[in-house]
N, CA, C and O of each residue as an XYZ file, in Angstrom:
696
protein
N      12.953    -12.792     -9.746
C      12.560    -13.013     -8.382
C      12.677    -11.744     -7.630
O      13.669    -11.024     -7.744
N      11.642    -11.454     -6.840
C      11.667    -10.327     -5.884
C      12.416    -10.674     -4.725
O      12.337    -11.821     -4.284
N      13.173     -9.768     -4.152
C      13.955     -9.949     -3.009
C      13.676     -8.966     -1.929
O      13.674     -7.762     -2.183
N      13.435     -9.427     -0.718
C      13.402     -8.413      0.403
C      14.755     -8.108      0.799
O      15.569     -8.984      1.090
N      15.008     -6.837      0.813
C      16.370     -6.281      1.053
C      16.383     -5.416      2.329
O      15.596     -4.481      2.477
N      17.257     -5.747      3.192
C      17.471     -4.889      4.431
C      16.229     -4.264      4.953
O      15.935     -3.081      4.780
N      15.501     -5.160      5.622
C      14.250     -4.671      6.215
C      13.050     -4.573      5.230
O      12.627     -5.576      4.654
N      12.531     -3.376      5.059
C      11.280     -3.258      4.261
C      11.623     -2.601      2.901
O      11.269     -1.447      2.661
N      12.285     -3.316      2.056
C      12.471     -2.890      0.623
C      12.446     -4.060     -0.232
O      12.797     -5.162      0.191
N      12.030     -3.858     -1.466
C      11.905     -4.916     -2.413
C      12.838     -4.525     -3.621
O      12.783     -3.401     -4.120
N      13.659     -5.463     -4.049
C      14.481     -5.224     -5.347
C      13.661     -6.003     -6.383
O      13.242     -7.142     -6.178
N      13.463     -5.307     -7.511
C      12.701     -5.855     -8.553
C      13.294     -5.484     -9.893
O      14.154     -4.607     -9.975
N      12.833     -6.158    -10.963
C      13.161     -5.732    -12.404
C      11.803     -5.381    -12.937
O      10.737     -5.801    -12.488
N      11.973     -4.524    -13.994
C      10.762     -4.100    -14.670
C       9.901     -5.281    -15.142
O      10.459     -6.265    -15.628
N       8.690     -5.230    -15.031
C       7.627     -6.267    -15.383
C       7.569     -7.382    -14.382
O       6.794     -8.316    -14.590
N       8.353     -7.360    -13.279
C       8.229     -8.358    -12.266
C       6.832     -8.176    -11.679
O       6.294     -7.074    -11.778
N       6.208     -9.198    -11.068
C       4.960     -9.151    -10.514
C       4.929     -9.643     -9.056
O       5.796    -10.406     -8.630
N       3.926     -9.196     -8.311
C       3.931     -9.570     -6.874
C       2.427     -9.688     -6.463
O       1.550     -8.959     -6.926
N       2.224    -10.657     -5.568
C       0.977    -10.828     -4.802
C       1.357    -10.897     -3.346
O       2.423    -11.426     -3.032
N       0.534    -10.384     -2.425
C       0.673    -10.536     -1.059
C      -0.195    -11.579     -0.474
O      -1.373    -11.655     -0.821
N       0.320    -12.389      0.395
C      -0.517    -13.301      1.212
C      -0.553    -12.790      2.618
O       0.462    -12.810      3.314
N      -1.706    -12.329      3.054
C      -1.833    -11.715      4.353
C      -2.764    -12.512      5.283
O      -3.876    -12.907      4.934
N      -2.224    -12.714      6.485
C      -2.990    -13.288      7.587
C      -2.835    -12.460      8.836
O      -1.784    -11.847      9.027
N      -3.777    -12.417      9.647
C      -3.707    -11.640     10.905
C      -4.386    -12.511     12.080
O      -5.277    -13.332     11.864
N      -3.871    -12.237     13.296
C      -4.403    -12.888     14.407
C      -5.792    -12.199     14.787
O      -6.571    -12.731     15.578
N      -6.027    -11.051     14.204
C      -7.249    -10.364     14.500
C      -7.835     -9.773     13.270
O      -7.119     -9.514     12.303
N      -9.149     -9.545     13.274
C      -9.791     -9.023     12.084
C      -9.379     -7.633     11.835
O      -8.910     -6.977     12.765
N      -9.518     -7.110     10.622
C      -9.127     -5.813     10.335
C      -9.324     -5.356      8.850
O      -9.841     -6.135      8.048
N      -8.937     -4.157      8.490
C      -9.049     -3.617      7.169
C      -7.633     -3.362      6.526
O      -6.667     -2.980      7.188
N      -7.606     -3.582      5.322
C      -6.297     -3.518      4.638
C      -6.382     -2.499      3.519
O      -7.405     -2.466      2.834
N      -5.317     -1.615      3.272
C      -5.192     -0.751      2.254
C      -3.876     -0.850      1.637
O      -2.911     -1.105      2.358
N      -3.718     -0.667      0.307
C      -2.412     -0.575     -0.319
C      -2.347      0.623     -1.289
O      -3.189      0.806     -2.168
N      -1.343      1.383     -1.080
C      -1.164      2.641     -1.934
C       0.308      2.655     -2.377
O       1.246      2.393     -1.625
N       0.413      2.988     -3.674
C       1.798      3.139     -4.224
C       2.195      4.648     -4.286
O       1.377      5.515     -4.594
N       3.418      4.896     -3.994
C       3.919      6.249     -4.066
C       5.127      6.383     -4.898
O       6.121      5.685     -4.696
N       5.060      7.264     -5.827
C       6.149      7.432     -6.788
C       7.181      8.385     -6.267
O       6.868      9.229     -5.427
N       8.391      8.281     -6.731
C       9.380      9.348     -6.326
C       9.198     10.619     -7.116
O       9.790     11.653     -6.807
N       8.337     10.528     -8.184
C       8.048     11.747     -8.941
C       7.027     12.569     -8.149
O       6.137     12.020     -7.499
N       7.172     13.866     -8.217
C       6.340     14.772     -7.464
C       5.170     15.301     -8.329
O       5.355     15.688     -9.483
N       4.090     15.303     -7.794
C       2.870     16.022     -8.367
C       2.976     17.455     -8.185
O       2.595     18.239     -9.054
N       3.500     17.838     -7.040
C       3.684     19.361     -6.843
C       5.039     19.488     -6.160
O       5.231     19.023     -5.037
N       5.970     20.124     -6.855
C       7.395     20.216     -6.294
C       7.443     21.207     -5.160
O       8.162     20.970     -4.189
N       6.717     22.307     -5.229
C       6.732     23.286     -4.170
C       6.272     22.736     -2.854
O       6.903     23.017     -1.835
N       5.189     21.955     -2.812
C       4.665     21.416     -1.585
C       5.207     19.976     -1.363
O       4.870     19.386     -0.337
N       5.990     19.403     -2.222
C       6.568     18.104     -2.149
C       5.512     17.031     -1.971
O       5.570     16.180     -1.084
N       4.575     17.121     -2.841
C       3.412     16.106     -2.864
C       3.828     15.098     -3.886
O       4.007     15.464     -5.048
N       3.997     13.826     -3.522
C       4.216     12.812     -4.469
C       3.075     12.311     -5.271
O       1.919     12.534     -4.909
N       3.369     11.601     -6.416
C       2.267     11.003     -7.111
C       1.877      9.751     -6.435
O       2.734      9.016     -5.945
N       0.567      9.468     -6.387
C       0.069      8.262     -5.663
C      -0.868      7.475     -6.644
O      -1.562      8.053     -7.480
N      -0.839      6.143     -6.484
C      -1.863      5.286     -7.137
C      -2.463      4.449     -5.987
O      -1.807      4.003     -5.045
N      -3.777      4.291     -6.175
C      -4.554      3.582     -5.187
C      -4.522      2.098     -5.724
O      -4.958      1.841     -6.845
N      -3.991      1.120     -4.893
C      -3.844     -0.163     -5.247
C      -4.959     -1.089     -4.794
O      -5.497     -1.885     -5.564
N      -5.297     -0.951     -3.469
C      -6.337     -1.804     -2.928
C      -6.957     -1.085     -1.734
O      -6.252     -0.458     -0.943
N      -8.224     -1.175     -1.614
C      -9.144     -2.075     -2.355
C      -9.657     -1.360     -3.642
O      -9.823     -0.141     -3.638
N      -9.894     -2.081     -4.684
C     -10.466     -1.477     -5.892
C     -12.012     -1.273     -5.652
O     -12.579     -1.654     -4.628
N     -12.610     -0.657     -6.658
C     -14.048     -0.387     -6.580
C     -14.901     -1.602     -6.207
O     -14.784     -2.644     -6.852
N     -15.693     -1.507     -5.259
C     -16.652     -2.521     -4.916
C     -16.055     -3.809     -4.370
O     -16.696     -4.859     -4.413
N     -14.790     -3.732     -3.840
C     -14.175     -4.827     -3.201
C     -14.097     -4.578     -1.735
O     -13.692     -3.484     -1.344
N     -14.441     -5.474     -0.920
C     -14.404     -5.366      0.532
C     -13.027     -5.565      1.021
O     -12.404     -6.581      0.715
N     -12.499     -4.597      1.802
C     -11.145     -4.702      2.351
C     -11.140     -5.202      3.777
O     -10.148     -5.001      4.478
N     -12.185     -5.834      4.237
C     -12.283     -6.381      5.606
C     -11.770     -7.825      5.530
O     -12.246     -8.628      4.727
N     -10.807     -8.126      6.371
C     -10.230     -9.455      6.448
C     -10.543    -10.085      7.792
O     -10.308     -9.472      8.833
N     -11.047    -11.251      7.783
C     -11.349    -12.013      9.051
C     -10.007    -12.528      9.652
O      -9.003    -12.719      8.965
N     -10.077    -12.731     10.959
C      -8.918    -13.204     11.700
C      -8.546    -14.559     11.227
O      -9.409    -15.412     11.023
N      -7.274    -14.777     11.047
C      -6.672    -16.125     10.824
C      -6.858    -16.634      9.413
O      -6.244    -17.634      9.042
N      -7.698    -15.969      8.597
C      -7.847    -16.402      7.204
C      -6.761    -15.789      6.372
O      -6.374    -14.636      6.566
N      -6.219    -16.661      5.338
C      -5.294    -16.106      4.463
C      -6.026    -15.281      3.321
O      -6.997    -15.750      2.727
N      -5.559    -14.155      3.077
C      -6.088    -13.309      1.999
C      -5.031    -12.982      1.031
O      -3.894    -12.729      1.429
N      -5.352    -12.972     -0.280
C      -4.394    -12.638     -1.244
C      -4.670    -11.304     -1.896
O      -5.810    -10.998     -2.246
N      -3.676    -10.548     -2.051
C      -3.821     -9.201     -2.699
C      -2.827     -9.175     -3.873
O      -1.667     -9.556     -3.720
N      -3.279     -8.737     -5.003
C      -4.662     -8.604     -5.409
C      -5.374     -9.942     -5.354
O      -4.760    -11.007     -5.298
N      -6.689     -9.845     -5.373
C      -7.505    -11.044     -5.377
C      -7.102    -11.963     -6.462
O      -6.658    -11.491     -7.509
N      -7.223    -13.264     -6.291
C      -6.767    -14.202     -7.287
C      -7.420    -14.117     -8.714
O      -6.874    -14.607     -9.703
N      -8.585    -13.486     -8.752
C      -9.283    -13.282    -10.028
C      -8.774    -12.038    -10.722
O      -9.185    -11.775    -11.852
N      -7.905    -11.260    -10.109
C      -7.351    -10.096    -10.690
C      -5.900    -10.235    -11.005
O      -5.249    -11.075    -10.384
N      -5.295     -9.444    -11.969
C      -3.894     -9.621    -12.301
C      -3.011     -9.226    -11.121
O      -3.379     -8.404    -10.282
N      -1.854     -9.832    -11.092
C      -0.901     -9.448    -10.037
C      -0.420     -8.043    -10.221
O      -0.558     -7.475    -11.305
N       0.174     -7.433     -9.127
C       0.714     -6.077     -9.311
C       2.011     -6.175    -10.151
O       2.875     -7.003     -9.862
N       2.133     -5.357    -11.149
C       3.390     -5.351    -11.950
C       4.126     -4.139    -11.748
O       3.578     -3.037    -11.734
N       5.422     -4.325    -11.583
C       6.338     -3.227    -11.354
C       6.745     -2.621    -12.701
O       6.978     -3.341    -13.673
N       6.829     -1.250    -12.742
C       7.341     -0.605    -13.893
C       8.763     -0.062    -13.460
O       9.366     -0.550    -12.504
N       9.260      0.976    -14.221
C      10.513      1.490    -14.008
C      10.575      2.540    -12.937
O      11.662      3.006    -12.593
N       9.407      2.940    -12.382
C       9.346      3.958    -11.383
C       9.732      3.429     -9.956
O       9.204      2.439     -9.451
N      10.669      4.158     -9.380
C      11.048      3.815     -7.994
C       9.997      4.411     -7.014
O       9.293      5.336     -7.419
N       9.860      3.972     -5.838
C       8.984      4.634     -4.931
C       8.759      3.720     -3.654
O       9.647      3.014     -3.176
N       7.472      3.815     -3.160
C       7.147      3.051     -1.975
C       5.811      2.355     -2.265
O       5.012      2.767     -3.106
N       5.638      1.313     -1.532
C       4.356      0.644     -1.506
C       3.890      0.626      0.000
O       4.489     -0.007      0.870
N       2.794      1.360      0.213
C       2.348      1.468      1.553
C       1.311      0.378      1.886
O       0.295      0.245      1.203
N       1.563     -0.330      2.854
C       0.658     -1.348      3.413
C       0.055     -0.856      4.712
O       0.783     -0.584      5.667
N      -1.221     -0.742      4.762
C      -1.951     -0.237      5.982
C      -2.872     -1.245      6.454
O      -3.765     -1.644      5.706
N      -2.730     -1.716      7.687
C      -3.719     -2.583      8.335
C      -4.246     -1.863      9.554
O      -3.499     -1.199     10.273
N      -5.610     -2.008      9.790
C      -6.194     -1.362     10.929
C      -7.346     -2.238     11.447
O      -8.110     -2.814     10.673
N      -7.441     -2.314     12.736
C      -8.576     -3.015     13.316
C      -9.924     -2.447     13.008
O     -10.927     -3.158     13.061
N      -9.970     -1.163     12.684
C     -11.212     -0.468     12.274
C     -11.004      0.231     10.907
O      -9.875      0.432     10.459
N     -12.098      0.580     10.288
C     -11.990      1.385      9.042
C     -11.361      2.731      9.353
O     -11.696      3.364     10.354
N     -10.455      3.166      8.500
C      -9.774      4.435      8.600
C     -10.579      5.448      7.715
O     -10.510      5.408      6.486
N     -11.287      6.290      8.343
C     -12.262      7.152      7.642
C     -11.529      8.041      6.489
O     -12.055      8.265      5.399
N     -10.356      8.475      6.842
C      -9.641      9.246      5.787
C      -9.362      8.402      4.569
O      -9.543      8.902      3.458
N      -8.927      7.140      4.691
C      -8.634      6.329      3.633
C      -9.951      5.836      2.991
O      -9.971      5.626      1.779
N     -11.002      5.651      3.716
C     -12.309      5.287      3.142
C     -12.795      6.434      2.267
O     -13.384      6.168      1.219
N     -12.581      7.698      2.638
C     -12.943      8.818      1.782
C     -12.139      8.771      0.467
O     -12.710      8.971     -0.605
N     -10.864      8.516      0.536
C     -10.111      8.380     -0.695
C     -10.670      7.250     -1.613
O     -10.773      7.395     -2.831
N     -11.035      6.080     -0.927
C     -11.616      5.062     -1.687
C     -12.903      5.378     -2.318
O     -13.148      4.953     -3.447
N     -13.786      6.135     -1.629
C     -15.115      6.569     -2.151
C     -14.815      7.491     -3.362
O     -15.412      7.339     -4.428
N     -13.880      8.449     -3.174
C     -13.563      9.305     -4.259
C     -13.162      8.621     -5.564
O     -13.561      8.963     -6.677
N     -12.324      7.612     -5.300
C     -11.818      6.816     -6.454
C     -12.894      5.945     -7.067
O     -12.898      5.708     -8.275
N     -13.832      5.455     -6.212
C     -14.845      4.560     -6.672
C     -15.967      5.214     -7.440
O     -16.722      4.549     -8.149
N     -16.077      6.579     -7.287
C     -17.070      7.276     -8.134
C     -16.861      7.142     -9.555
O     -17.776      6.953    -10.357
N     -15.521      7.252     -9.881
C     -15.071      7.014    -11.319
C     -15.518      8.088    -12.324
O     -14.880      8.191    -13.372
N     -16.540      8.876    -12.092
C     -17.020      9.827    -12.988
C     -16.379     11.190    -12.765
O     -16.673     12.129    -13.505
N     -15.541     11.317    -11.801
C     -15.003     12.602    -11.539
C     -13.522     12.629    -12.004
O     -12.596     12.442    -11.215
N     -13.350     12.869    -13.317
C     -12.022     12.767    -13.933
C     -11.053     13.897    -13.429
O      -9.860     13.851    -13.728
N     -11.535     14.838    -12.718
C     -10.576     15.847    -12.243
C      -9.968     15.393    -10.852
O      -9.117     16.077    -10.283
N     -10.447     14.210    -10.340
C      -9.861     13.723     -9.072
C      -8.925     12.547     -9.349
O      -7.832     12.465     -8.790
N      -9.371     11.637    -10.219
C      -8.549     10.465    -10.440
C      -8.505     10.198    -11.949
O      -9.374     10.655    -12.691
N      -7.519      9.478    -12.381
C      -7.483      8.899    -13.684
C      -7.019      7.457    -13.599
O      -5.855      7.135    -13.365
N      -8.024      6.615    -13.807
C      -7.786      5.197    -13.442
C      -7.550      5.034    -11.944
O      -8.437      5.396    -11.172
N      -6.484      4.546    -11.512
C      -6.174      4.470    -10.092
C      -5.240      5.594     -9.591
O      -4.945      5.709     -8.402
N      -4.776      6.444    -10.599
C      -3.841      7.558    -10.216
C      -4.645      8.645     -9.624
O      -5.676      9.026    -10.178
N      -4.205      9.174     -8.491
C      -4.798     10.290     -7.902
C      -4.186     11.584     -8.500
O      -2.996     11.854     -8.335
N      -5.095     12.429     -9.247
C      -4.522     13.589     -9.997
C      -4.995     14.831     -9.218
O      -4.574     15.916     -9.618
N      -5.778     14.803     -8.208
C      -6.323     15.983     -7.511
C      -5.214     16.232     -6.465
O      -4.844     15.342     -5.699
N      -4.678     17.529     -6.467
C      -3.596     17.847     -5.601
C      -4.119     17.898     -4.165
O      -3.357     17.505     -3.282
N      -5.292     18.323     -3.849
C      -5.872     18.350     -2.467
C      -6.008     16.966     -1.947
O      -5.703     16.732     -0.777
N      -6.467     15.988     -2.775
C      -6.661     14.615     -2.303
C      -5.277     13.945     -2.079
O      -5.098     13.161     -1.148
N      -4.310     14.281     -2.962
C      -3.027     13.688     -2.842
C      -2.336     14.222     -1.529
O      -1.689     13.488     -0.782
N      -2.520     15.478     -1.333
C      -1.896     16.116     -0.082
C      -2.537     15.488      1.179
O      -1.860     15.194      2.165
N      -3.804     15.305      1.106
C      -4.508     14.629      2.257
C      -3.956     13.232      2.549
O      -3.704     12.815      3.679
N      -3.791     12.537      1.376
C      -3.260     11.186      1.482
C      -1.915     11.128      2.053
O      -1.596     10.254      2.860
N      -1.062     12.110      1.617
C       0.328     12.176      2.133
C       0.274     12.400      3.709
O       0.967     11.733      4.477
N      -0.566     13.349      4.106
C      -0.669     13.598      5.535
C      -1.134     12.349      6.316
O      -0.589     12.022      7.371
N      -2.162     11.656      5.767
C      -2.629     10.496      6.431
C      -1.565      9.411      6.561
O      -1.416      8.808      7.624
N      -0.828      9.163      5.487
C       0.196      8.119      5.511
C       1.306      8.511      6.526
O       1.803      7.639      7.239
N       1.684      9.748      6.600
C       2.640     10.205      7.589
C       2.159     10.076      9.021
O       2.889      9.671      9.926
N       0.853     10.452      9.189
C       0.224     10.248     10.507
C       0.145      8.823     10.957
O       0.492      8.498     12.093
N      -0.328      7.931     10.035
C      -0.482      6.555     10.430
C       0.914      5.865     10.556
O       1.050      4.890     11.295
N       1.909      6.356      9.858
C       3.238      5.712      9.931
C       3.833      5.997     11.278
O       4.650      5.212     11.759
N       3.473      7.050     11.887
C       3.956      7.363     13.284
C       5.494      7.517     13.232
O       6.044      8.406     12.583
N       6.114      6.635     13.926
C       7.551      6.631     14.118
C       8.355      5.892     12.997
O       9.362      5.240     13.273
N       7.895      6.012     11.772
C       8.593      5.360     10.648
C       8.873      3.870     10.867
O      10.003      3.393     10.769
N       7.765      3.155     11.171
C       7.827      1.745     11.333
C       8.552      1.196     12.590
O       8.775     -0.005     12.742
N       8.909      2.169     13.492
C       9.586      1.746     14.746
C       8.745      0.768     15.585
O       9.299     -0.012     16.360
N       7.410      0.808     15.435
C       6.514     -0.063     16.242
C       6.179     -1.390     15.533
O       5.383     -2.186     16.032
N       6.780     -1.604     14.406
C       6.517     -2.780     13.615
C       7.726     -3.724     13.752
O       8.849     -3.286     13.504
N       7.559     -4.900     14.106
C       8.629     -5.952     14.217
C       8.628     -6.734     12.990
O       7.553     -7.143     12.551
N       9.786     -6.998     12.356
C       9.853     -7.694     11.098
C      10.753     -8.948     11.372
O      11.846     -8.860     11.931
N      10.194    -10.141     10.927
C      11.062    -11.357     10.955
C      10.884    -11.989      9.625
O       9.780    -12.077      9.088
N      12.011    -12.435      9.090
C      12.094    -13.098      7.790
C      12.174    -14.620      7.923
O      12.962    -15.141      8.713
N      11.408    -15.279      7.197
C      11.471    -16.794      7.033
C      11.863    -17.095      5.543
O      11.042    -17.331      4.657
N      13.166    -17.057      5.387
C      13.655    -17.172      3.975
C      13.277    -18.517      3.395
O      12.962    -18.614      2.209
N      13.303    -19.554      4.211
C      12.928    -20.914      3.695
C      11.549    -20.950      3.068
O      11.377    -21.535      1.998
N      10.592    -20.358      3.686
C       9.168    -20.385      3.203
C       8.857    -19.076      2.461
O       7.711    -18.866      2.064
N       9.820    -18.214      2.268
C       9.630    -16.901      1.548
C       8.521    -16.089      2.129
O       7.650    -15.592      1.414
N       8.555    -15.951      3.470
C       7.474    -15.247      4.158
C       8.148    -14.181      5.033
O       9.110    -14.488      5.737
N       7.677    -12.978      5.000
C       8.040    -11.889      5.945
C       6.919    -11.679      6.919
O       5.791    -11.411      6.506
N       7.167    -11.782      8.101
C       6.164    -11.579      9.201
C       6.401    -10.140      9.711
O       7.518     -9.724     10.020
N       5.227     -9.386      9.779
C       5.279     -8.060     10.384
C       4.261     -8.108     11.582
O       3.128     -8.567     11.436
N       4.699     -7.637     12.704
C       3.803     -7.612     13.868
C       3.883     -6.313     14.527
O       4.876     -5.597     14.398
N       2.850     -5.979     15.242
C       2.739     -4.723     16.009
C       1.713     -4.879     17.106
O       0.787     -5.678     16.967
N       1.845     -4.148     18.182
C       0.935     -4.157     19.290
C      -0.124     -3.003     19.104
O      -1.063     -2.864     19.888
N       0.078     -2.226     18.070
C      -0.756     -1.031     17.860
C      -2.040     -1.495     17.053
O      -2.053     -2.567     16.449
N      -3.085     -0.653     17.077
C      -4.277     -0.990     16.367
C      -4.298     -0.607     14.898
O      -5.197     -0.966     14.138
N      -3.207      0.182     14.519
C      -3.011      0.511     13.083
C      -1.484      0.181     12.844
O      -0.611      0.594     13.607
N      -1.224     -0.593     11.728
C       0.141     -0.882     11.323
C       0.282     -0.297      9.920
O      -0.446     -0.660      8.996
N       1.206      0.586      9.794
C       1.481      1.236      8.483
C       2.973      0.887      8.132
O       3.892      1.169      8.901
N       3.150      0.291      6.988
C       4.470     -0.126      6.589
C       4.733      0.439      5.183
O       3.967      0.237      4.241
N       5.893      1.176      5.097
C       6.382      1.706      3.778
C       7.397      0.809      3.285
O       8.460      0.705      3.896
N       7.141      0.075      2.115
C       8.082     -0.863      1.526
C       8.735     -0.090      0.428
O       8.086      0.326     -0.532
N      10.012      0.103      0.565
C      10.797      0.855     -0.472
C      10.989     -0.072     -1.710
O      11.394     -1.228     -1.587
N      10.673      0.502     -2.928
C      10.868     -0.253     -4.096
C      12.160      0.097     -4.780
O      12.394      1.274     -5.053
N      13.025     -0.875     -5.075
C      14.295     -0.619     -5.666
C      14.426     -1.401     -6.992
O      14.411     -2.632     -7.004
N      14.550     -0.684     -8.062
C      14.698     -1.340     -9.346
C      16.093     -1.892     -9.513
O      17.036     -1.158     -9.218
N      16.310     -3.087     -9.947
C      17.630     -3.598    -10.239
C      17.735     -3.650    -11.839
O      16.764     -3.465    -12.574
N      18.992     -3.916    -12.271
C      19.174     -3.864    -13.715
C      19.091     -5.259    -14.245
O      19.216     -5.470    -15.452
């Protein structure tokens, strides 16, 4: 069982799986990116990133009040490995061009010097992604309100901003 621990962190065991059920009062675009504690470049402190959602040719536009599942029900659930890190959830009322460019780079698929599977291996692209996540995160989730409904196993995140960026800390348990 995954557990939400002290705000925005998940405790998990290796091979645990997760799906998100997302609804919003307004339409918008959703992105998911995982960030490892391992560094791609130690000097510049650029972490390793994996693009989680949207995959190639999948629309990341969600209509208001509709429940959306990530990953899509026809795809496997996200599976945790032994790597600690963060899972970034980004919601925006408009497409975020910087993240759309990352998506386009990943969706080309033929440029092996940029990505390997969903892993971003191009240092410039990873650095750009790091800067975007830091920019969109603003005050480190200060503008995001979290409420837990333990009975229904739902965590509600709300914001008055037009972009919500949440870094969920991943904590491996034994």
